[in-house]
DRENTIPA-670425 format. One record per atom (N, C-alpha, C): residue number from 1; atom name; x, y, z. Coordinates in pm, 1 decimal. Each point is the difference from the previous one (the first is absolute). Example, Ala and Ser with C-alpha at 12.3 -4.5 7.8 and 13.67 -1.06 7.14 Angstrom:
BEGIN
[1,"N",[1319.0,-569.0,780.0]]
[1,"CA",[-89.0,119.0,0.0]]
[1,"C",[90.0,120.0,0.0]]
[2,"N",[-35.0,105.0,-72.0]]
[2,"CA",[82.0,119.0,6.0]]
[2,"C",[-77.0,109.0,73.0]]
This chain:
BEGIN
[1,"N",[498.4,-736.9,-1599.7]]
[1,"CA",[9.8,-92.3,108.0]]
[1,"C",[-125.1,16.0,85.3]]
[2,"N",[-67.9,-110.3,23.5]]
[2,"CA",[-123.1,1.0,76.5]]
[2,"C",[27.0,-45.3,142.6]]
[3,"N",[-69.4,64.0,97.3]]
[3,"CA",[11.6,-48.7,136.6]]
[3,"C",[-53.8,-142.8,7.4]]
[4,"N",[52.5,-77.0,89.5]]
[4,"CA",[-40.7,-138.7,17.1]]
[4,"C",[-92.4,-8.5,120.4]]
[5,"N",[-133.8,-22.4,-23.5]]
[5,"CA",[-89.6,-7.9,115.5]]
[5,"C",[30.2,-123.7,83.9]]
[6,"N",[2.7,16.2,130.3]]
[6,"CA",[26.5,-109.4,91.4]]
[6,"C",[-131.4,-50.7,58.5]]
[7,"N",[-85.1,91.4,41.6]]
[7,"CA",[-124.1,-34.1,66.5]]
[7,"C",[-112.3,76.5,-67.4]]
[8,"N",[-98.8,-69.2,-50.2]]
[8,"CA",[-108.1,66.7,-71.2]]
[8,"C",[-132.8,-16.6,72.5]]
[9,"N",[-0.9,4.0,133.1]]
[9,"CA",[-124.7,-0.1,74.5]]
[9,"C",[-82.9,118.8,-45.7]]
[10,"N",[-132.7,-7.2,17.9]]
[10,"CA",[-83.6,110.0,-46.6]]
[10,"C",[25.9,132.9,69.6]]
[11,"N",[64.1,-1.2,117.5]]
[11,"CA",[21.2,124.9,71.8]]
[11,"C",[146.0,29.9,32.0]]
[12,"N",[92.1,-80.1,-51.0]]
[12,"CA",[141.4,29.9,21.3]]
[12,"C",[83.1,-58.2,-113.5]]
[13,"N",[110.9,64.9,-26.3]]
[13,"CA",[90.4,-46.3,-105.8]]
[13,"C",[140.1,48.5,31.9]]
[14,"N",[97.9,-74.4,-49.7]]
[14,"CA",[140.1,35.6,17.8]]
[14,"C",[72.0,-20.0,-132.2]]
[15,"N",[87.7,92.3,-33.4]]
[15,"CA",[83.8,-13.1,-118.8]]
[15,"C",[143.9,28.5,40.2]]
[16,"N",[91.5,-79.0,-54.1]]
[16,"CA",[143.2,21.3,22.8]]
[16,"C",[62.3,32.8,-134.5]]
[17,"N",[71.2,112.8,-5.3]]
[17,"CA",[59.5,46.4,-125.0]]
[17,"C",[147.8,30.4,21.7]]
[18,"N",[78.8,-6.0,-106.1]]
[18,"CA",[141.8,36.1,14.2]]
[18,"C",[15.6,149.7,24.7]]
[19,"N",[109.0,36.5,59.9]]
[19,"CA",[27.7,140.0,30.0]]
[19,"C",[61.6,68.4,-122.2]]
[20,"N",[-85.7,21.6,-100.1]]
[20,"CA",[39.6,69.0,-123.0]]
[20,"C",[-108.0,101.2,-35.0]]
[21,"N",[35.2,108.6,-70.4]]
[21,"CA",[-98.6,103.0,-30.3]]
[21,"C",[-125.4,-52.1,-70.5]]
[22,"N",[11.1,-100.0,-84.6]]
[22,"CA",[-116.2,-52.9,-69.7]]
[22,"C",[-102.0,-64.3,91.2]]
[23,"N",[39.9,-33.2,121.5]]
[23,"CA",[-93.2,-58.7,95.7]]
[23,"C",[-102.8,100.2,50.6]]
[24,"N",[31.8,128.5,-6.6]]
[24,"CA",[-91.9,101.0,53.2]]
[24,"C",[-131.9,1.3,-79.1]]
[25,"N",[0.8,19.4,-132.3]]
[25,"CA",[-128.5,-0.9,-71.4]]
[25,"C",[-67.7,-137.3,0.4]]
[26,"N",[77.8,-106.7,0.5]]
[26,"CA",[-59.1,-133.8,1.5]]
[26,"C",[-73.5,-25.1,131.4]]
[27,"N",[58.4,40.8,110.6]]
[27,"CA",[-62.1,-20.4,130.0]]
[27,"C",[-121.6,90.3,16.3]]
[28,"N",[8.3,121.0,-51.4]]
[28,"CA",[-115.4,91.0,2.6]]
[28,"C",[-115.9,-61.5,-77.7]]
[29,"N",[27.2,-55.1,-117.6]]
[29,"CA",[-105.2,-62.7,-80.9]]
[29,"C",[-61.1,-119.0,73.9]]
[30,"N",[82.1,-79.6,67.1]]
[30,"CA",[-48.1,-112.8,79.8]]
[30,"C",[-95.6,49.0,108.2]]
[31,"N",[40.4,103.1,74.1]]
[31,"CA",[-81.8,54.4,107.9]]
[31,"C",[-132.6,52.6,-53.6]]
[32,"N",[5.2,79.4,-104.4]]
[32,"CA",[-121.7,57.2,-57.7]]
[32,"C",[-94.4,-111.1,-47.4]]
[33,"N",[54.5,-100.6,-65.3]]
[33,"CA",[-82.3,-111.7,-46.1]]
[33,"C",[-67.8,-73.0,114.2]]
[34,"N",[74.2,-24.7,108.3]]
[34,"CA",[-58.5,-68.1,115.5]]
[34,"C",[-110.4,84.1,61.8]]
[35,"N",[25.4,128.4,22.4]]
[35,"CA",[-98.9,85.0,65.9]]
[35,"C",[-125.2,17.3,-85.1]]
[36,"N",[16.8,15.8,-129.4]]
[36,"CA",[-117.9,9.5,-87.8]]
[36,"C",[-78.5,-130.4,1.5]]
[37,"N",[70.2,-111.9,1.3]]
[37,"CA",[-66.3,-129.8,6.1]]
[37,"C",[-77.5,-19.8,128.5]]
[38,"N",[43.4,64.0,106.8]]
[38,"CA",[-70.5,-8.3,127.9]]
[38,"C",[-105.3,109.2,13.1]]
[39,"N",[-22.8,75.9,-107.4]]
[39,"CA",[-100.8,107.5,-4.3]]
[39,"C",[25.9,111.8,100.8]]
[40,"N",[126.7,30.1,22.7]]
[40,"CA",[35.4,114.6,83.9]]
[40,"C",[-34.5,126.4,-77.4]]
[41,"N",[-53.7,100.0,70.8]]
[41,"CA",[-42.6,123.0,-68.3]]
[41,"C",[118.4,63.2,-74.5]]
[42,"N",[-27.1,57.0,-116.6]]
[42,"CA",[107.9,51.4,-86.3]]
[42,"C",[93.2,100.1,67.1]]
[43,"N",[-52.1,88.4,85.4]]
[43,"CA",[86.0,98.9,65.9]]
[43,"C",[101.0,-68.4,92.9]]
[44,"N",[-44.0,-104.1,68.1]]
[44,"CA",[91.8,-73.3,88.9]]
[44,"C",[104.4,-75.2,-81.4]]
[45,"N",[-41.2,-52.9,-117.0]]
[45,"CA",[96.3,-67.5,-87.7]]
[45,"C",[106.9,99.2,-44.9]]
[46,"N",[-42.4,118.9,-42.2]]
[46,"CA",[95.1,102.5,-45.5]]
[46,"C",[95.9,41.0,111.7]]
[47,"N",[-54.7,23.8,120.0]]
[47,"CA",[85.0,39.8,112.6]]
[47,"C",[98.5,-111.0,36.3]]
[48,"N",[-49.4,-123.3,6.2]]
[48,"CA",[87.6,-112.9,33.6]]
[48,"C",[109.2,-17.3,-104.5]]
[49,"N",[-35.2,15.8,-126.8]]
[49,"CA",[98.9,-15.1,-106.9]]
[49,"C",[109.3,106.1,11.1]]
[50,"N",[-38.5,123.7,26.8]]
[50,"CA",[98.9,107.2,15.1]]
[50,"C",[92.5,-27.3,117.9]]
[51,"N",[-57.9,-30.5,115.6]]
[51,"CA",[81.9,-20.5,119.6]]
[51,"C",[87.2,-124.5,-11.3]]
[52,"N",[-54.8,-107.7,-54.1]]
[52,"CA",[80.4,-121.6,-17.7]]
[52,"C",[114.4,24.9,-97.8]]
[53,"N",[-25.6,75.9,-104.8]]
[53,"CA",[105.6,33.2,-96.1]]
[53,"C",[114.3,73.8,69.4]]
[54,"N",[-33.2,92.1,87.9]]
[54,"CA",[103.5,72.4,75.3]]
[54,"C",[81.5,-96.1,85.4]]
[55,"N",[-68.3,-91.0,69.6]]
[55,"CA",[70.6,-93.3,88.3]]
[55,"C",[84.5,-99.9,-78.1]]
[56,"N",[-52.5,-49.2,-109.9]]
[56,"CA",[75.1,-95.9,-82.0]]
[56,"C",[122.1,68.2,-60.8]]
[57,"N",[-17.7,122.8,-46.8]]
[57,"CA",[112.8,75.7,-54.4]]
[57,"C",[108.1,17.9,106.2]]
[58,"N",[-40.3,34.6,122.3]]
[58,"CA",[97.8,13.7,109.2]]
[58,"C",[71.2,-131.9,26.4]]
[59,"N",[-74.9,-110.7,0.9]]
[59,"CA",[60.7,-131.0,26.9]]
[59,"C",[100.2,-36.5,-109.0]]
[60,"N",[-35.5,26.3,-125.1]]
[60,"CA",[90.3,-30.9,-111.5]]
[60,"C",[123.2,90.6,4.8]]
[61,"N",[-20.3,126.9,33.4]]
[61,"CA",[108.9,98.0,-1.1]]
[61,"C",[92.2,-13.1,121.4]]
[62,"N",[-57.5,-19.5,117.7]]
[62,"CA",[79.0,5.7,123.4]]
[62,"C",[15.8,-134.1,71.3]]
[63,"N",[-82.4,-97.4,-34.4]]
[63,"CA",[3.3,-129.4,68.4]]
[63,"C",[96.1,-96.9,-65.0]]
[64,"N",[-12.3,-124.1,39.9]]
[64,"CA",[82.5,-106.8,-55.8]]
[64,"C",[-87.5,-122.0,-22.1]]
[65,"N",[38.9,-81.9,-95.6]]
[65,"CA",[-68.6,-126.2,-23.6]]
[65,"C",[-138.5,16.7,-58.5]]
[66,"N",[-70.9,-111.2,-8.7]]
[66,"CA",[-134.2,-1.2,-56.6]]
[66,"C",[-92.7,89.6,82.2]]
[67,"N",[-103.7,49.6,-66.0]]
[67,"CA",[-99.4,86.6,62.5]]
[67,"C",[-131.2,-77.8,7.3]]
[68,"N",[-63.4,2.3,116.0]]
[68,"CA",[-127.1,-68.1,19.0]]
[68,"C",[-110.7,101.9,20.8]]
[69,"N",[-107.7,-15.2,-74.9]]
[69,"CA",[-120.4,80.5,16.3]]
[69,"C",[-106.7,-90.7,58.6]]
[70,"N",[-58.1,39.8,112.0]]
[70,"CA",[-110.4,-73.9,60.6]]
[70,"C",[-118.9,93.5,9.5]]
[71,"N",[-116.3,-46.7,-44.2]]
[71,"CA",[-120.9,81.8,1.7]]
[71,"C",[-112.2,-81.4,63.3]]
[72,"N",[-77.9,66.4,83.8]]
[72,"CA",[-110.9,-67.0,67.4]]
[72,"C",[-117.0,96.1,14.3]]
[73,"N",[-118.2,-48.4,-34.0]]
[73,"CA",[-123.0,73.4,24.2]]
[73,"C",[-76.7,-76.9,106.4]]
[74,"N",[-30.1,68.8,109.8]]
[74,"CA",[-73.1,-60.4,110.4]]
[74,"C",[-116.4,92.2,34.0]]
[75,"N",[-118.6,-36.0,-46.1]]
[75,"CA",[-116.1,86.2,21.3]]
[75,"C",[17.8,131.6,-72.7]]
[76,"N",[3.1,109.2,75.8]]
[76,"CA",[14.8,134.1,-58.0]]
[76,"C",[145.1,45.4,-7.4]]
[77,"N",[92.9,-85.4,39.8]]
[77,"CA",[139.9,39.5,12.5]]
[77,"C",[87.9,-64.5,-107.2]]
[78,"N",[89.2,79.6,-55.4]]
[78,"CA",[101.0,-47.1,-94.8]]
[78,"C",[136.0,23.2,62.9]]
[79,"N",[82.8,-104.3,1.0]]
[79,"CA",[136.5,12.2,52.1]]
[79,"C",[95.3,-47.3,-108.3]]
[80,"N",[98.7,81.9,-29.5]]
[80,"CA",[103.0,-31.8,-98.3]]
[80,"C",[134.4,9.1,69.9]]
[81,"N",[84.0,-101.5,-18.9]]
[81,"CA",[132.2,-2.2,62.1]]
[81,"C",[104.9,-34.3,-105.4]]
[82,"N",[112.8,69.2,5.9]]
[82,"CA",[111.6,-23.3,-91.7]]
[82,"C",[122.5,-31.7,84.7]]
[83,"N",[62.0,-114.6,-29.4]]
[83,"CA",[115.7,-45.6,76.9]]
[83,"C",[120.6,-18.6,-91.4]]
[84,"N",[116.6,44.8,46.2]]
[84,"CA",[126.2,-29.4,-68.7]]
[84,"C",[97.3,-52.7,104.8]]
[85,"N",[119.1,-35.7,-43.1]]
[85,"CA",[97.4,-59.6,91.4]]
[85,"C",[113.7,94.8,35.4]]
[86,"N",[-23.9,128.5,-13.9]]
[86,"CA",[99.8,99.4,38.0]]
[86,"C",[3.8,20.9,149.9]]
[87,"N",[101.0,69.8,47.8]]
[87,"CA",[16.7,22.0,143.2]]
[87,"C",[-46.5,138.4,44.7]]
[88,"N",[-35.7,87.9,-92.6]]
[88,"CA",[-42.8,134.5,36.1]]
[88,"C",[-142.8,2.6,50.7]]
[89,"N",[-32.4,104.9,73.0]]
[89,"CA",[-136.7,21.0,46.6]]
[89,"C",[-46.3,134.6,-56.1]]
[90,"N",[-95.0,-2.9,-92.4]]
[90,"CA",[-42.7,124.2,-64.0]]
[90,"C",[-74.5,91.8,95.9]]
[91,"N",[13.7,129.1,-24.0]]
[91,"CA",[-75.7,99.5,75.8]]
[91,"C",[-29.4,117.3,-93.7]]
[92,"N",[-117.3,63.4,17.1]]
[92,"CA",[-34.9,111.3,-88.9]]
[92,"C",[93.6,117.9,20.7]]
[93,"N",[28.1,65.6,-109.2]]
[93,"CA",[82.2,121.0,4.6]]
[93,"C",[-83.2,113.4,-57.9]]
[94,"N",[24.0,119.4,46.1]]
[94,"CA",[-71.6,115.3,-52.6]]
[94,"C",[51.1,27.3,-141.6]]
[95,"N",[-88.2,-11.0,-100.6]]
[95,"CA",[47.4,23.2,-137.6]]
[95,"C",[31.0,147.7,-22.4]]
[96,"N",[99.2,23.8,-83.9]]
[96,"CA",[32.3,137.6,-35.5]]
[96,"C",[-85.1,40.8,-119.8]]
[97,"N",[-14.8,128.2,-19.6]]
[97,"CA",[-84.8,52.0,-107.1]]
[97,"C",[48.3,-47.1,-136.6]]
[98,"N",[130.4,2.4,-21.9]]
[98,"CA",[52.9,-36.1,-131.3]]
[98,"C",[63.7,-138.5,-4.2]]
[99,"N",[-10.6,-75.1,107.9]]
[99,"CA",[58.6,-134.1,5.2]]
[99,"C",[-78.5,-100.1,-83.4]]
[100,"N",[71.3,-94.2,-60.2]]
[100,"CA",[-64.7,-101.9,-81.8]]
[100,"C",[-30.0,-125.9,80.0]]
[101,"N",[49.5,-10.3,121.7]]
[101,"CA",[-17.4,-120.0,80.9]]
[101,"C",[-47.7,38.7,139.5]]
[102,"N",[-39.9,-98.9,76.2]]
[102,"CA",[-33.0,25.1,139.4]]
[102,"C",[-147.0,18.1,29.7]]
[103,"N",[-88.1,-26.7,-96.6]]
[103,"CA",[-142.2,19.4,23.7]]
[103,"C",[-76.5,-129.9,24.5]]
[104,"N",[62.2,-114.6,-24.4]]
[104,"CA",[-70.4,-127.3,7.7]]
[104,"C",[-60.9,-28.5,135.9]]
[105,"N",[80.9,-0.2,104.4]]
[105,"CA",[-53.3,-27.5,132.8]]
[105,"C",[-87.0,113.6,51.0]]
[106,"N",[27.8,119.8,-44.2]]
[106,"CA",[-85.6,113.3,35.5]]
[106,"C",[-140.4,-23.3,-56.3]]
[107,"N",[-9.5,-47.3,-124.8]]
[107,"CA",[-130.3,-32.6,-58.8]]
[107,"C",[-68.2,-112.7,76.7]]
[108,"N",[74.9,-103.5,33.6]]
[108,"CA",[-56.7,-111.2,75.8]]
[108,"C",[-56.3,51.5,132.3]]
[109,"N",[75.4,81.4,68.6]]
[109,"CA",[-42.6,55.2,128.3]]
[109,"C",[-124.5,87.6,-16.1]]
[110,"N",[-3.0,80.9,-105.3]]
[110,"CA",[-110.2,93.9,-19.8]]
[110,"C",[-128.7,-67.2,-48.3]]
[111,"N",[11.5,-103.8,-80.6]]
[111,"CA",[-118.5,-57.2,-64.1]]
[111,"C",[-57.6,-122.5,69.1]]
[112,"N",[79.2,-69.9,79.5]]
[112,"CA",[-49.1,-124.2,60.1]]
[112,"C",[-67.2,27.7,134.4]]
[113,"N",[-85.5,-92.3,39.6]]
[113,"CA",[-63.7,9.0,131.3]]
[113,"C",[102.5,-29.0,109.2]]
[114,"N",[90.3,-93.5,-29.1]]
[114,"CA",[106.7,-35.6,92.7]]
[114,"C",[113.3,-59.5,-82.5]]
[115,"N",[120.8,5.4,51.8]]
[115,"CA",[115.4,-57.6,-68.7]]
[115,"C",[109.9,-22.4,102.1]]
[116,"N",[100.3,-76.9,-39.0]]
[116,"CA",[111.9,-21.7,89.4]]
[116,"C",[108.4,-84.3,-63.6]]
[117,"N",[103.5,-25.0,77.5]]
[117,"CA",[111.5,-83.0,-45.7]]
[117,"C",[28.0,-106.4,105.1]]
[118,"N",[47.5,-113.6,-46.6]]
[118,"CA",[40.6,-108.8,88.1]]
[118,"C",[135.7,-48.4,-45.6]]
[119,"N",[93.4,-8.8,90.3]]
[119,"CA",[135.6,-49.4,-28.4]]
[119,"C",[5.3,-147.6,36.4]]
[120,"N",[55.2,-83.0,-86.9]]
[120,"CA",[11.9,-143.6,24.5]]
[120,"C",[147.2,-35.4,21.1]]
[121,"N",[26.3,-92.5,88.6]]
[121,"CA",[139.0,-40.6,25.8]]
[121,"C",[36.5,-125.9,-76.9]]
[122,"N",[-82.6,-100.0,3.4]]
[122,"CA",[29.8,-126.3,-68.0]]
[122,"C",[-116.8,-39.1,-87.2]]
[123,"N",[6.7,4.9,-128.0]]
[123,"CA",[111.2,59.6,-74.1]]
[123,"C",[-9.0,152.0,4.8]]
[124,"N",[112.8,64.3,-26.0]]
[124,"CA",[2.1,145.7,0.0]]
[124,"C",[-104.6,53.6,-96.7]]
[125,"N",[-53.9,114.8,34.0]]
[125,"CA",[-94.4,62.4,-89.9]]
[125,"C",[-82.1,106.2,69.3]]
[126,"N",[-74.9,72.1,-80.9]]
[126,"CA",[-86.2,106.3,47.7]]
[126,"C",[-133.0,-9.9,-72.4]]
[127,"N",[-108.5,14.9,74.6]]
[127,"CA",[-133.0,7.4,-58.7]]
[127,"C",[-55.2,139.1,24.5]]
[128,"N",[-52.9,61.1,-103.7]]
[128,"CA",[-72.5,126.4,11.4]]
[128,"C",[-142.3,-30.3,-43.7]]
[129,"N",[-97.2,40.7,79.1]]
[129,"CA",[-139.3,-33.2,-27.3]]
[129,"C",[-87.5,124.3,12.8]]
[130,"N",[-117.9,-8.0,-61.8]]
[130,"CA",[-99.2,105.5,17.0]]
[130,"C",[-138.1,-62.0,-1.1]]
[131,"N",[-95.8,75.1,54.4]]
[131,"CA",[-139.1,-42.2,2.7]]
[131,"C",[-86.8,109.7,-58.8]]
[132,"N",[-101.7,-42.7,-74.1]]
[132,"CA",[-99.6,89.0,-57.5]]
[132,"C",[-137.8,-59.9,25.8]]
[133,"N",[-101.5,83.8,-6.2]]
[133,"CA",[-137.0,-48.9,4.7]]
[133,"C",[-43.8,-31.6,-141.6]]
[134,"N",[-70.0,-112.5,-18.5]]
[134,"CA",[-45.5,-35.6,-134.5]]
[134,"C",[-143.0,43.8,-25.1]]
[135,"N",[-62.8,64.1,99.1]]
[135,"CA",[-135.2,52.1,-18.6]]
[135,"C",[6.7,150.4,-11.8]]
[136,"N",[-96.5,57.9,-69.3]]
[136,"CA",[-1.4,144.7,-22.3]]
[136,"C",[-62.4,70.2,112.0]]
């Protein structure tokens, strides 16, 4: 299943995917393809792909409804946002040494220049976003 691009401007794109596990690798591939096409440096592409994968996985696992990925490059800045229609508000938890879960938002917090969450009322939903620098 391929993400469906909504907006293909040279510096921004949006994909809406169903909330199923197969959407995670498909959305990651979409993001990587867009960033490479915009000539974003490879390290930033790798970091964005890892962090977006964590957020998309959280949205599929804990959210509700379709998942939206929005990506924008503005000058030296990359912003990636993942939105679902769930009512929860994610927050980082301290991962345990032997735990298999709980590292996604911790990675986002540790690796991004900035990040945050936005709760929406109409329609219900939550957006988690992060920012990275696209220059070395």
